[in-house]
C-alpha positions in Angstrom: -111.0 55.2 -46.3 -112.1 55.8 -49.9 -111.9 53.5 -52.9 -108.9 55.1 -54.5 -106.8 54.9 -51.4 -107.7 51.2 -50.8 -107.0 50.3 -54.4 -103.6 52.0 -54.3 -102.8 50.0 -51.1 -103.8 46.8 -52.9 -101.8 47.7 -56.0 -98.7 48.5 -53.8 -99.1 45.1 -52.0 -99.2 43.4 -55.4 -96.1 45.1 -56.5 -94.4 43.7 -53.4 -95.8 40.2 -54.3 -97.8 40.4 -51.0 -100.9 38.8 -52.6 -102.5 37.8 -49.3 -102.7 41.4 -48.2 -103.8 42.6 -51.6 -106.5 40.0 -51.8 -107.9 41.0 -48.4 -108.1 44.6 -49.4 -109.6 43.8 -52.8 -112.2 41.5 -51.4 -113.3 44.3 -49.1 -113.5 46.7 -52.0 -115.6 44.4 -54.2 -118.0 43.8 -51.2 -118.4 47.6 -50.9 -118.2 48.5 -54.6 -119.4 45.5 -56.5 -119.8 47.4 -59.8 -116.2 48.6 -59.9 -114.1 46.9 -62.6 -110.5 47.4 -61.6 -110.6 45.4 -58.3 -111.8 42.4 -60.2 -109.1 42.9 -62.8 -106.4 43.1 -60.1 -107.8 40.0 -58.3 -107.7 38.2 -61.7 -104.1 39.2 -62.2 -103.2 37.8 -58.8 -104.8 34.5 -59.6 -103.0 34.5 -63.0 -99.7 35.1 -61.4 -100.4 32.3 -58.9 -101.3 29.9 -61.8 -105.0 29.8 -61.1 -106.1 30.4 -64.6 -109.8 29.3 -64.3 -110.3 31.5 -61.2 -108.5 34.4 -63.0 -110.9 34.0 -65.9 -114.0 34.1 -63.7 -112.7 37.3 -62.0 -111.9 38.9 -65.4 -115.4 38.1 -66.6 -116.7 40.0 -63.6 -114.3 42.8 -64.5 -115.5 43.0 -68.0 -119.2 42.7 -67.0 -118.7 45.9 -65.1 -116.6 47.6 -67.8 -116.6 45.8 -71.2 -113.9 48.3 -72.4 -111.4 47.6 -69.6 -108.3 47.3 -71.7 -106.1 45.6 -69.2 -108.8 43.1 -68.4 -109.2 42.3 -72.0 -105.5 41.9 -72.5 -105.1 39.7 -69.5 -108.0 37.4 -70.4 -106.6 37.2 -74.0 -103.2 36.3 -72.6 -104.6 33.5 -70.4 -106.4 32.0 -73.4 -103.6 32.3 -75.8 -100.5 31.6 -73.7 -101.8 29.2 -71.1 -104.8 27.5 -72.7 -103.5 27.7 -76.3 -107.1 28.6 -77.4 -106.4 31.3 -80.0 -110.0 31.4 -81.2 -111.3 32.6 -77.8 -108.2 34.8 -77.2 
C-alpha cells in the first residue's frame, strides 16, 4: 500500500475521531517515510486535540524540520503557543 493511500486512511480515521487507528497508521508511515512532513503534522494535530500540547509541539517540530513551509504545521504550532500556552512571542 502506498503512502497516499495510507495517509488518506489515517486522515479518515481522524475525521471519525478514531485517533488510535490513525496513530497506528501514521506511526507506520513515519517509520517507512521518516522525511515526510504531513504524517508528523497529523500526529501533532491528534496530540493537540487530546490536550497533549508538549507532545504535539515535538511532532510539529519534526514536521517543520522536514518541510519548513508546511503551512498547516506552522498554523497549528502557532495556535498551541498562542491559545494554550499564551506565549505570543513564540507564536
